[in-house]
C-alpha positions in Angstrom: 0.0 0.0 0.0 1.6 3.2 -1.1 0.5 6.2 0.9 0.9 8.5 -2.2 -1.4 6.2 -4.2 -3.8 6.1 -1.4 -4.1 9.9 -1.3 -4.3 10.1 -5.1 -6.9 7.4 -5.6 -8.6 6.8 -2.2 -11.3 4.6 -3.8 -8.6 2.1 -4.9 -7.1 1.8 -1.4 -9.5 -0.7 -0.2 -9.3 -4.3 0.8 -12.1 -6.8 1.0 -13.5 -10.0 1.9 -16.5 -12.2 3.2 -18.5 -15.0 5.5 -21.5 -17.5 6.7 -25.0 -18.1 8.1 -25.9 -19.7 11.4 -27.4 -16.8 13.3 -26.6 -16.4 17.0 -28.9 -18.1 19.4 -31.7 -15.9 20.8 -30.7 -16.6 24.3 -27.1 -16.9 25.6 -25.8 -20.4 25.7 -23.4 -21.1 28.5 -19.7 -21.4 27.5 -18.8 -25.1 27.6 -16.1 -26.0 30.1 -14.0 -27.4 27.3 -14.6 -24.6 24.9 -11.7 -24.1 22.6 -9.2 -21.2 22.4 -9.6 -20.0 18.8 -6.6 -17.7 19.1 -4.4 -20.8 19.4 -3.7 -23.1 16.4 -6.3 -25.7 15.6 -5.8 -29.5 15.5 -5.6 -30.0 11.7 -2.4 -30.2 9.6 -2.2 -27.2 7.2 -2.1 -27.9 3.5 -2.4 -25.8 0.4 -2.5 -26.0 -3.4 -2.1 -23.5 -6.2 -4.5 -23.7 -9.1 -6.7 -21.9 -11.6 -10.3 -21.2 -10.6 -12.7 -21.2 -13.6 -16.4 -20.6 -12.7 -19.2 -18.2 -13.5 -17.5 -16.9 -16.6 -14.4 -15.9 -14.6 -10.9 -17.4 -14.5 -8.0 -16.5 -12.2 -5.1 -18.0 -10.3 -5.6 -18.8 -6.6 -4.2 -20.5 -3.6 -6.4 -22.7 -1.5 -5.5 -23.3 2.1 -7.2 -26.3 3.7 -7.1 -28.9 6.5 -4.9 -31.7 5.3 -4.0 -35.3 6.3 -0.4 -34.0 6.4 1.1 -30.5 6.2 2.4 -29.0 3.0 1.6 -28.6 -0.7 -1.1 -30.8 -2.4 -1.7 -33.1 0.6 -5.0 -34.9 0.7 -7.9 -33.1 2.5 -8.6 -34.2 6.0 -11.5 -36.5 6.5 -15.0 -35.0 6.9 -16.7 -32.0 5.3 -15.4 -28.5 6.0 -16.9 -25.0 5.7 -15.7 -23.0 2.7 -14.4 -19.4 2.6 -13.4 -17.0 -0.1 -10.8 -14.4 1.1 -10.0 -11.1 -0.6 -6.6 -9.4 -0.3 -6.1 -5.7 0.1 -5.2 -3.1 -2.4 -1.8 -3.8 -4.0 -1.3 -6.7 -1.5 0.0 -10.2 -2.5 -2.0 -13.0 -1.0 1.3 -14.2 0.7 0.9 -11.3 3.1 -2.1 -13.2 4.7 -0.4 -16.6 5.2 -0.5 -16.5 9.0 -4.2 -15.9 9.1 -5.1 -18.3 6.4 -3.0 -21.1 7.8 -4.7 -20.5 11.1 -8.2 -20.9 9.5 -7.0 -24.1 7.8 -5.8 -25.5 11.2 -9.4 -25.0 12.4 -10.9 -26.8 9.5 -11.8 -24.1 6.9 -11.1 -24.5 3.2 -10.2 -21.0 2.0 -9.9 -19.9 -1.6 -7.7 -16.8 -2.0 -7.9 -15.2 -5.5 -4.8 -13.6 -6.9 -6.9 -11.3 -9.2 -7.4 -7.5 -9.1 -3.9 -7.0 -7.8 -2.9 -4.0 -9.9 -3.1 -0.2 -9.5 -6.6 0.0 -10.8 -8.6 -3.0 -9.5 -12.3 -3.4 -10.1 -14.0 -3.7 -6.7 -17.1 -5.1 -8.4 -15.0 -7.6 -10.4 -13.2 -8.7 -7.2 -16.6 -9.3 -5.5 -17.5 -11.5 -8.5 -14.2 -13.3 -8.2 -14.9 -14.1 -4.5 -18.3 -15.5 -5.5 -16.9 -17.4 -8.4 -14.4 -19.0 -5.9 -17.4 -20.3 -3.8 -19.2 -21.5 -7.0 -16.0 -23.3 -8.0 -15.5 -24.9 -4.6 -19.1 -26.1 -4.5 -18.7 -27.7 -7.9 -15.4 -29.4 -6.8 -17.4 -31.1 -4.0 -19.2 -33.2 -6.6 -16.4 -33.5 -9.2 -15.0 -37.0 -9.5 -11.2 -37.0 -9.1 -11.1 -33.5 -7.5 -9.0 -33.1 -4.5 -12.0 -31.5 -2.8 -14.6 -34.0 -3.8 -16.9 -34.9 -0.9 -15.0 -32.6 1.5 -16.9 -29.2 1.3 -19.8 -28.4 3.6 -21.6 -26.5 0.8 -24.4 -25.4 3.2 -21.9 -23.3 5.1 -20.0 -20.9 2.9 -18.6 -17.5 3.8 -16.6 -14.6 2.6 -13.9 -12.6 4.3 -11.1 -10.2 3.4 -8.9 -7.3 4.4 -9.2 -3.6 3.4 -10.3 -3.6 -0.3 -10.9 -7.3 0.0 -13.1 -6.8 3.1 -15.2 -4.3 1.2 -15.4 -6.6 -1.8 -16.5 -9.4 0.5 -19.5 -7.3 1.6 -20.3 -6.7 -2.1 -20.0 -10.4 -2.8 -22.3 -11.3 0.1 -24.9 -8.9 -1.0 -25.0 -10.7 -4.4 -24.9 -14.3 -3.4 -27.6 -16.1 -1.4 -25.2 -19.1 -0.9 -23.1 -16.9 1.5 -24.1 -17.6 5.1 -21.8 -15.3 7.0 -19.1 -12.6 6.4 -16.1 -11.6 8.5 -14.0 -8.6 7.6 -10.8 -7.0 8.8 -10.2 -3.3 8.3 -12.8 -3.3 5.5 -12.5 -0.3 3.3 -15.3 1.5 1.3 -15.5 0.4 -2.3 -17.1 1.4 -5.5 -19.9 0.3 -5.6 -20.4 1.0 -1.9 -19.6 -1.6 0.7 -21.5 0.5 3.2 -24.7 0.3 1.1 -24.1 -3.4 0.6 -23.8 -3.9 4.3 -27.3 -2.4 4.7 -28.8 -5.1 2.5 -27.4 -8.1 4.4 -29.6 -10.3 6.5 -26.8 -12.8 7.4 -24.4 -12.4 10.3 -21.6 -9.9 9.6 -18.5 -9.1 11.6 -16.4 -6.0 11.2 -12.9 -6.0 12.8 -11.0 -2.7 12.9 -8.0 -1.1 14.5 -8.1 2.1 16.6 -4.9 3.5 15.0 -5.6 2.5 11.4 -4.2 5.3 9.3 -5.4 4.0 6.0 -9.0 2.7 6.4 -9.9 4.1 9.7 -12.8 2.8 11.8 -14.9 6.0 11.8 -14.9 6.4 8.0 -15.3 2.7 7.1 -16.2 -0.1 9.5 -18.3 2.0 11.8 -20.4 3.1 8.9 -20.8 -0.5 7.7 -21.8 -1.6 11.1 -24.3 1.2 11.5 -25.9 0.3 8.2 -26.2 -3.4 9.0 -29.2 -4.8 10.9 -28.8 -7.5 13.5 -27.0 -9.9 13.8 -23.7 -7.9 13.5 -20.7 -6.9 15.5 -17.9 -4.4 15.5 -14.6 -5.3 17.2 -11.9 -2.6 17.4 -8.4 -3.6 18.4 -7.0 -0.9 20.7 -3.6 0.3 19.4 -4.0 -1.8 16.2 -3.0 -0.5 12.8 -4.0 -1.3 9.2 -0.9 -3.1 8.2 -0.9 -5.0 11.5 -3.4 -7.3 9.9 -0.8 -8.5 7.3 2.4 -10.4 7.8 4.8 -7.6 6.9 4.6 -3.9 6.1 5.5 -2.2 2.8 6.1 1.3 1.6 3.4 3.7 2.8 2.2 1.5 5.7 1.0 2.8 9.0 2.0 1.7 12.5 0.3 1.3 15.9 1.1 1.1 19.6 0.8 -2.7 19.8 3.0 -5.3 18.1 2.0 -7.1 14.9 2.1 -10.4 16.8 -0.3 -9.2 19.5 -2.7 -7.8 16.9 -2.6 -10.9 14.8 -3.3 -13.1 17.8 -6.3 -11.0 18.7 -7.5 -11.1 15.1 -7.1 -14.8 14.8 -9.1 -15.4 18.0 -11.9 -12.9 17.2 -12.5 -14.0 13.6 -12.0 -17.8 14.2 -14.4 -17.9 17.1 -17.0 -16.0 14.9 -16.5 -18.2 11.9 -16.6 -21.4 14.0 -19.9 -20.2 15.6 -21.7 -18.8 12.6 -20.4 -21.3 10.0 -19.2 -24.3 12.0 -22.2 -24.3 14.4 -20.0 -24.4 17.5 -22.5 -23.3 20.2 -19.8 -23.5 22.9 -18.3 -20.3 21.4 -21.4 -18.2 21.9 -19.9 -16.4 24.9 -16.7 -15.6 22.9 -18.7 -14.2 20.0 -21.8 -12.5 21.6 -21.5 -12.8 25.4 -19.6 -11.5 28.3 -16.3 -13.0 27.2 -16.5 -11.0 23.9 -17.6 -7.9 25.7 -14.7 -8.0 28.2 -11.9 -9.3 25.9 -8.8 -7.3 26.9 -7.5 -4.9 24.2 -10.7 -5.0 22.1 -13.7 -2.6 22.1 -16.9 -4.5 21.5 -20.2 -3.3 19.9 -22.9 -5.7 18.8 -26.5 -6.1 17.6 -27.0 -9.8 18.4 
């Protein structure tokens, strides 16, 4: 992210993404004694594969992170069916910048498609949203494609979108266009063209907005707060105190901002917040209700919580 480019073309400086449906319970469920710690790595080996996604008239390169029988490239998928995600990168960001977060999701059992498209100086936000949806369409088709690595492994009833900055905004656009999307989780989501704020207002599925209090690029007040305000329940806004825009990625580049907490601390909070939300809304893990909508969420150190359950 180049600060000069950001000032010159603010509409481009966005990052986006997406998410899934199981709405929160109407009454708080007690946190199970053995409830997991979603900020820690999950139990699955982490695998990935690089391929070309072709679906819905779109074609692009992508990396897919997924739970494997062993770690590494092209390993078989772990037994069972797993929720699917499409994750959108930020403006001028390579998908490799999100490896820590995507590996974390895979360790908890999510199959995540990360398009490499719309990576230039003049990306199409609308096109990126279509690429995220095409990723989910492709993943759904792979579930019934004989010989596919992902045949019989995708929980096609629980698909979500996510993303960072421009990718987060694009995820909201994607969710507004796709009834197969059941939940959306965003980090530092930025306004897009067409408007991610307007798209947020149309969503009936659960939506999560994670921001950073010292974000100097896609600040909370001008972006995630507006998206949250536009969205009807169920929705939540989680703001990491001292966090910064580039603290959500694995390394900073030219024009990046900084915050008063470390990148490692911000990433651990992000992993815990978003993984708990996705496991609850997509994975149906009721033991995590308190960490998503209850007192544990409201009192999590270092994070300001707002919600419409």
